[in-house]
C-alpha positions as CSV (number, residue, x, y, z in Angstrom):
1,M,-14.6,6.1,-15.6
2,T,-12.6,8.7,-17.6
3,R,-13.4,11.4,-14.9
4,A,-12.1,8.5,-12.3
5,R,-9.0,7.7,-14.1
6,R,-8.0,11.7,-14.6
7,R,-8.4,12.2,-10.7
8,D,-6.5,9.0,-9.5
9,R,-3.2,9.5,-12.1
10,R,-3.0,13.4,-10.4
11,V,-1.5,11.2,-7.4
12,Y,1.1,10.0,-9.5
13,T,1.8,13.0,-11.7
14,R,1.9,15.4,-8.6
15,S,4.1,13.3,-6.2
16,H,6.5,11.6,-8.6
17,P,6.3,13.5,-12.1
18,V,9.8,12.4,-13.8
19,L,9.7,9.0,-12.4
20,F,6.1,8.1,-13.6
21,A,7.1,10.0,-16.9
22,L,9.7,7.8,-17.5
23,L,7.9,4.6,-16.3
24,A,4.8,6.0,-18.8
25,A,7.4,6.3,-21.6
26,T,8.8,2.9,-21.1
27,R,5.8,0.7,-20.5
28,R,5.0,-0.4,-24.3
29,R,8.2,-2.7,-23.7
30,A,7.7,-5.8,-21.5
31,V,11.2,-5.2,-20.2
32,A,13.5,-2.2,-20.9
33,R,16.9,-1.6,-19.5
34,I,18.2,2.2,-18.5
35,G,21.8,2.2,-17.3
36,G,22.3,-0.4,-14.8
37,A,18.6,-0.5,-14.3
38,V,16.1,-3.1,-15.5
39,L,12.4,-1.7,-15.9
40,V,10.1,-4.7,-15.4
41,H,6.3,-4.0,-17.1
42,G,5.2,-7.0,-18.4
43,T,2.9,-9.2,-16.3
44,E,4.8,-12.4,-17.3
45,P,8.3,-10.8,-16.6
46,Y,7.1,-9.5,-13.5
47,R,6.1,-12.9,-12.2
48,Q,9.3,-14.5,-13.1
49,A,11.3,-11.6,-11.5
50,L,9.8,-12.3,-8.0
51,T,9.5,-16.1,-8.8
52,R,12.7,-17.4,-10.5
53,I,15.7,-14.9,-10.2
54,P,17.7,-14.8,-7.1
55,L,17.6,-11.6,-5.2
56,D,19.7,-9.9,-2.9
57,R,17.8,-8.6,-0.4
58,T,20.0,-6.3,1.4
59,A,20.8,-4.3,-1.5
60,A,21.1,-0.4,-1.1
61,G,18.3,1.1,-2.9
62,T,15.8,-1.9,-2.0
63,T,13.0,-2.3,0.8
64,G,15.1,-4.8,2.5
65,G,18.6,-2.7,2.3
66,A,16.5,0.4,3.5
67,A,15.0,-1.4,6.3
68,R,18.9,-2.5,7.8
69,E,20.0,1.0,7.4
70,L,17.4,2.5,9.2
71,S,17.0,0.1,12.0
72,T,19.6,-1.9,14.2
73,G,17.6,-5.1,14.5
74,G,16.5,-8.1,11.8
75,T,13.4,-7.5,9.8
76,L,10.8,-9.4,7.9
77,F,12.4,-7.5,4.6
78,D,16.0,-8.3,5.0
79,Q,16.3,-11.7,6.9
80,E,17.7,-14.5,4.9
81,G,17.1,-18.3,4.7
82,T,15.1,-20.1,7.2
83,G,14.8,-17.0,9.5
84,H,13.1,-14.8,6.8
85,R,11.1,-18.1,6.2
86,S,9.9,-18.5,10.0
87,T,9.1,-15.0,10.2
88,R,7.3,-14.4,7.0
89,R,5.0,-17.7,8.4
90,A,4.3,-16.3,11.8
91,V,3.0,-12.9,10.3
92,A,1.0,-15.0,7.7
93,D,-0.5,-16.5,10.7
94,D,-1.2,-13.2,12.7
95,L,-2.8,-12.0,9.4
96,G,-4.8,-15.2,8.3
97,A,-8.4,-15.9,8.2
98,A,-8.9,-15.9,11.8
99,G,-6.1,-12.7,12.6
100,V,-8.5,-10.8,10.4
101,E,-11.7,-11.7,12.1
102,R,-10.0,-10.8,15.2
103,L,-8.8,-7.3,14.0
104,R,-12.5,-6.8,12.3
105,P,-13.9,-5.1,15.6
106,V,-11.1,-2.3,15.3
107,W,-11.4,-1.2,12.1
108,Q,-15.1,-1.5,12.2
109,D,-15.4,0.5,15.2
110,V,-13.5,3.6,13.5
111,L,-16.0,3.4,10.4
112,T,-18.4,3.5,12.6
113,R,-17.4,6.6,14.4
114,R,-16.0,8.4,11.9
115,L,-18.7,8.3,9.1
116,V,-21.4,9.8,11.6
117,P,-20.9,12.8,9.9
118,L,-22.3,11.8,6.8
119,A,-25.5,10.9,8.1
120,E,-25.9,14.3,9.4
121,G,-25.1,15.9,6.1
122,R,-21.7,16.8,7.2
123,D,-18.4,16.6,5.2
124,V,-16.0,13.7,6.0
125,D,-12.3,13.5,5.1
126,L,-11.3,10.0,4.1
127,V,-7.6,10.4,4.7
128,L,-8.2,11.1,8.3
129,L,-10.3,8.2,8.6
130,A,-7.7,5.9,6.8
131,R,-5.1,6.9,9.2
132,E,-7.1,6.3,12.1
133,L,-8.3,3.3,10.8
134,A,-4.6,1.7,10.0
135,G,-3.0,3.0,13.5
136,A,-5.9,1.2,15.5
137,T,-5.3,-2.0,13.4
138,V,-1.7,-2.2,14.0
139,C,-1.7,-1.0,17.8
140,A,-4.3,-4.0,17.9
141,L,-2.2,-6.4,15.8
142,L,1.2,-5.5,17.8
143,G,-0.6,-5.3,21.0
144,T,0.7,-2.0,22.1
145,A,-1.0,0.7,24.0
146,G,0.4,3.4,21.8
147,D,-2.0,6.3,20.1
148,P,-3.4,4.9,16.7
149,E,-3.0,8.1,15.2
150,G,0.3,8.8,16.7
151,V,1.6,5.6,15.3
152,A,0.3,6.1,11.8
153,K,1.7,9.5,11.9
154,A,5.0,8.3,12.6
155,A,5.0,5.4,10.2
156,A,3.9,7.7,7.7
157,E,6.9,9.9,8.5
158,A,9.2,6.7,8.4
159,A,8.1,5.7,5.1
160,A,8.1,9.2,3.6
161,A,11.9,10.2,4.7
162,A,13.3,6.6,3.4
163,V,11.6,6.5,0.3
164,R,14.5,8.0,-1.6
165,D,16.5,5.4,-0.7
166,H,14.0,3.2,-2.6
167,L,13.5,4.9,-5.6
168,P,16.1,6.4,-8.5
169,G,17.1,9.6,-8.6
170,P,19.2,12.3,-6.3
171,R,18.8,11.9,-2.8
172,P,19.1,15.5,-1.1
173,P,21.5,16.4,2.1
174,G,20.3,14.7,5.6
175,T,17.9,12.2,3.9
176,A,19.6,9.2,5.7
177,R,19.5,10.9,8.9
178,A,15.6,12.2,8.7
179,A,14.4,8.5,7.8
180,A,16.9,7.1,10.8
181,A,15.3,10.0,13.6
182,A,12.0,9.2,12.2
183,T,12.1,5.4,12.1
184,A,13.3,5.7,15.9
185,R,10.6,7.6,16.8
186,L,8.1,5.2,15.6
187,E,10.4,2.3,17.1
188,A,9.8,4.1,20.6
189,L,6.2,3.9,20.0
190,L,6.1,0.3,19.2
191,A,8.9,-1.2,21.3
192,P,7.7,-4.0,23.8
193,A,9.1,-5.5,27.1
194,G,12.7,-6.0,27.1
195,G,14.1,-9.5,26.8
196,P,15.9,-11.8,24.5
197,G,15.1,-10.7,20.7
198,A,13.5,-7.3,22.1
199,E,15.7,-5.3,19.4
200,A,15.0,-7.6,16.8
201,D,11.0,-7.5,17.4
202,T,11.0,-3.8,17.9
203,A,12.5,-3.4,14.3
204,L,9.7,-6.1,12.9
205,R,7.3,-4.2,14.5
206,A,8.3,-0.9,13.0
207,M,8.3,-2.2,9.7
208,L,5.2,-3.9,9.8
209,A,3.5,-0.7,10.8
210,V,5.0,1.4,8.0
211,A,3.8,-1.1,5.3
212,A,0.3,-1.7,7.1
213,V,-0.2,2.1,7.6
214,N,0.9,3.5,4.6
215,T,-0.7,1.0,1.8
216,T,-4.2,1.3,4.0
217,V,-3.8,5.4,3.8
218,A,-2.9,5.1,0.3
219,A,-5.4,2.6,-0.6
220,L,-8.7,3.3,1.0
221,P,-9.2,6.8,-0.1
222,R,-8.1,6.4,-3.6
223,A,-10.6,3.4,-4.2
224,A,-13.4,5.6,-2.5
225,A,-12.6,8.1,-5.1
226,W,-12.9,6.0,-8.1
227,C,-16.4,4.6,-6.8
228,A,-17.6,8.4,-6.6
229,D,-16.1,9.5,-9.8
230,A,-17.2,6.1,-12.0
231,R,-20.5,5.6,-10.0
232,L,-19.5,2.3,-8.8
233,W,-21.8,2.4,-5.5
234,D,-23.9,-0.1,-6.5
235,Q,-21.7,-2.5,-7.0
236,A,-20.0,-1.6,-3.9
237,A,-23.5,-2.1,-2.2
238,D,-24.0,-5.5,-3.8
239,D,-22.6,-8.1,-1.3
240,R,-22.0,-10.4,-4.2
241,L,-20.4,-8.0,-6.6
242,R,-18.1,-6.3,-3.9
243,P,-15.7,-8.9,-3.2
244,A,-14.7,-8.8,-7.3
245,L,-15.2,-4.9,-6.8
246,V,-12.7,-5.0,-3.6
247,S,-9.9,-6.9,-6.1
248,E,-10.4,-5.0,-9.0
249,L,-10.1,-2.0,-7.2
250,L,-6.6,-2.7,-5.5
251,R,-5.4,-4.1,-8.9
252,V,-6.2,-0.6,-10.4
253,I,-5.0,1.7,-7.5
254,A,-1.9,-0.6,-6.8
255,P,-0.9,0.9,-3.6
256,S,2.6,-0.1,-3.8
257,P,3.0,0.8,-7.4
258,L,6.8,-0.3,-7.3
259,L,8.9,-2.8,-6.0
260,P,12.2,-1.8,-6.0
261,R,15.0,-5.0,-6.2
262,V,18.4,-6.2,-7.0
263,A,19.0,-9.1,-8.6
264,A,21.5,-11.3,-7.1
265,A,22.9,-13.8,-10.0
266,S,23.0,-13.3,-14.1
267,T,19.8,-14.3,-15.9
268,D,17.4,-13.1,-18.7
269,L,14.3,-11.6,-18.0
270,G,11.7,-11.5,-20.9
271,G,14.6,-11.1,-23.7
272,C,16.6,-8.6,-21.9
273,P,20.0,-9.8,-20.0
274,V,20.3,-8.9,-16.3
275,R,23.5,-9.0,-14.7
276,A,24.2,-9.8,-11.1
277,G,23.8,-6.8,-9.2
278,D,21.4,-4.6,-11.9
279,R,18.7,-2.8,-10.1
280,L,15.1,-3.9,-11.0
281,I,12.3,-1.8,-10.9
282,L,9.5,-4.0,-10.9
283,V,6.0,-2.1,-11.9
284,A,3.4,-4.0,-10.1
285,R,0.8,-1.3,-11.5
286,H,1.5,-2.1,-15.1
287,A,1.8,-6.1,-14.4
288,A,-1.7,-5.7,-13.2
289,R,-2.8,-3.8,-16.3
290,A,-4.0,-0.9,-13.9
291,H,-3.2,1.7,-16.6
292,G,-5.2,0.2,-19.6
293,E,-8.1,-1.8,-17.7
294,P,-10.3,-0.1,-15.6
295,P,-11.9,-1.8,-12.5
296,D,-14.8,-3.9,-13.5
297,A,-16.6,-6.2,-10.9
298,R,-18.8,-7.9,-13.8
299,H,-15.7,-8.8,-15.9
300,P,-13.0,-8.7,-13.3
301,A,-9.1,-9.6,-14.2
302,P,-7.9,-13.0,-13.5
303,P,-6.9,-13.7,-10.0
304,A,-3.3,-14.8,-11.1
305,V,-2.9,-11.0,-12.7
306,A,-5.1,-9.1,-10.2
307,H,-3.2,-10.4,-7.3
308,L,0.0,-9.3,-8.7
309,V,0.1,-6.2,-6.8
310,F,0.6,-7.8,-3.5
311,G,3.8,-9.7,-5.3
312,A,4.2,-13.6,-6.3
313,G,5.7,-16.6,-4.9
314,T,7.2,-16.6,-1.6
315,H,7.4,-12.8,-2.4
316,T,3.3,-12.4,-1.9
317,C,2.3,-9.5,0.6
318,P,1.2,-11.5,4.1
319,G,-1.3,-8.7,4.6
320,A,-3.4,-9.0,1.1
321,R,-6.4,-10.6,3.2
322,L,-6.2,-7.6,5.8
323,A,-6.3,-5.1,3.1
324,R,-8.9,-6.8,0.9
325,A,-10.8,-7.1,4.2
326,Q,-10.7,-3.7,5.5
327,L,-11.2,-2.2,1.9
328,D,-14.6,-4.5,1.5
329,D,-15.9,-3.1,5.0
330,T,-15.1,0.4,4.1
331,L,-16.7,0.4,0.8
332,A,-19.9,-1.1,2.5
333,A,-20.0,1.2,4.8
334,L,-19.8,4.2,2.5
335,A,-22.1,2.9,-0.3
336,S,-25.2,3.6,2.0
337,H,-24.2,7.3,1.6
338,R,-23.2,7.3,-2.0
339,P,-20.8,10.1,-1.2
340,T,-19.0,12.3,-3.9
341,V,-15.9,13.7,-4.0
342,L,-15.9,17.7,-3.0
343,R,-12.2,18.6,-2.9
344,A,-8.9,16.1,-3.1
345,R,-5.3,17.3,-2.5
346,V,-2.7,15.2,-3.3
347,D,0.3,14.3,-0.7
348,R,3.6,15.0,-2.5
349,G,5.6,13.8,0.3
350,A,4.1,10.7,1.1
351,A,5.8,7.7,0.6
352,L,3.2,6.1,-2.0
353,P,1.2,7.9,-4.1
354,G,-2.0,9.1,-2.3
355,W,-4.3,11.6,-0.9
356,R,-3.5,14.2,1.6
357,S,-6.8,15.0,2.0
358,L,-10.0,13.8,0.2
359,T,-13.0,15.4,1.5
360,V,-16.6,13.9,0.6
361,R,-20.1,14.5,1.4
362,A,-23.2,12.1,1.0
363,T,-25.3,12.3,-2.2
364,E,-28.8,14.1,-1.4
365,G,-31.5,11.7,-0.2
366,H,-28.5,9.6,0.9
367,H,-28.4,11.0,4.2
368,R,-30.8,12.4,7.3
369,S,-30.7,15.7,8.8
370,P,-30.3,15.7,12.2
371,G,-33.7,17.0,12.9
372,N,-35.2,13.8,11.5
373,Q,-33.0,11.3,13.1
């Protein structure tokens, strides 16, 4: 576990070192104020911030604010009232049990093709696999004929260019222009046929692609590295234990470790006064106890804690079921090879902490040489 934790920690310390040093320094307090920002680390304050405090969906520095600035149409993240709720319901329906089963053959085909080299004793870069898997799934979900890897690349560029609008700190010159240009490229790849509401639909499709691609590309390789370093492949191969392992790995890697929000009303949070307009930095990985409790499929965290990495209440991510299904299938496909990590390179420019490349090879005895096939 020590080796696995040390490797995974690199995705934070090398991509956003100052920010995560600040979070580590304040995490012993459930809620901490630094100027106009309120850092929320505790499990219950985090849950309360998402379920009891009115939030300004369009404020600068939030997900919704960045989405509105980058795109001309309404999006899932910044819609208000009944429009927001109805859009979320439609997305949730597409990503429900039936929707996930409809999409499953898409990513299973990618896994089958991409993992052939492991059976032949050759190396596989799991980041490239995750990128194609995410792009193919998004294209199938949205019914677009776009190139999966092209869509995935555009979604990653759009998110990376916009990330500084979400996180505290200085914004280099030209960031807003670069983010807008990257988003426009993605929208062009995903644009539906014209007609009423087409502009808003394009914006929604782009934001869904950004969310799905970036969380998938961040999560799958990190989870596989944990299994390799912590020797969890036996659990991954066990159909009874794997669902709990999936939940635990998602809790520990927390693909979206921070949720930037802005309070729309004054209140109290964990004993800390919160004013309307205060910036809330909701630290999902700390709320889910990722920093102190390693993954344990035999003694998993309570679902109410593990699920916090996907939000809470009406702010729960509609793609949670999809994320679990993709990781479950990926671990099942990898488990027979018992891969080990050969090389890992942090992606310093990605929107979410993750690997730029993660090269693995099957453990000796868990692959077949070409001559024995």
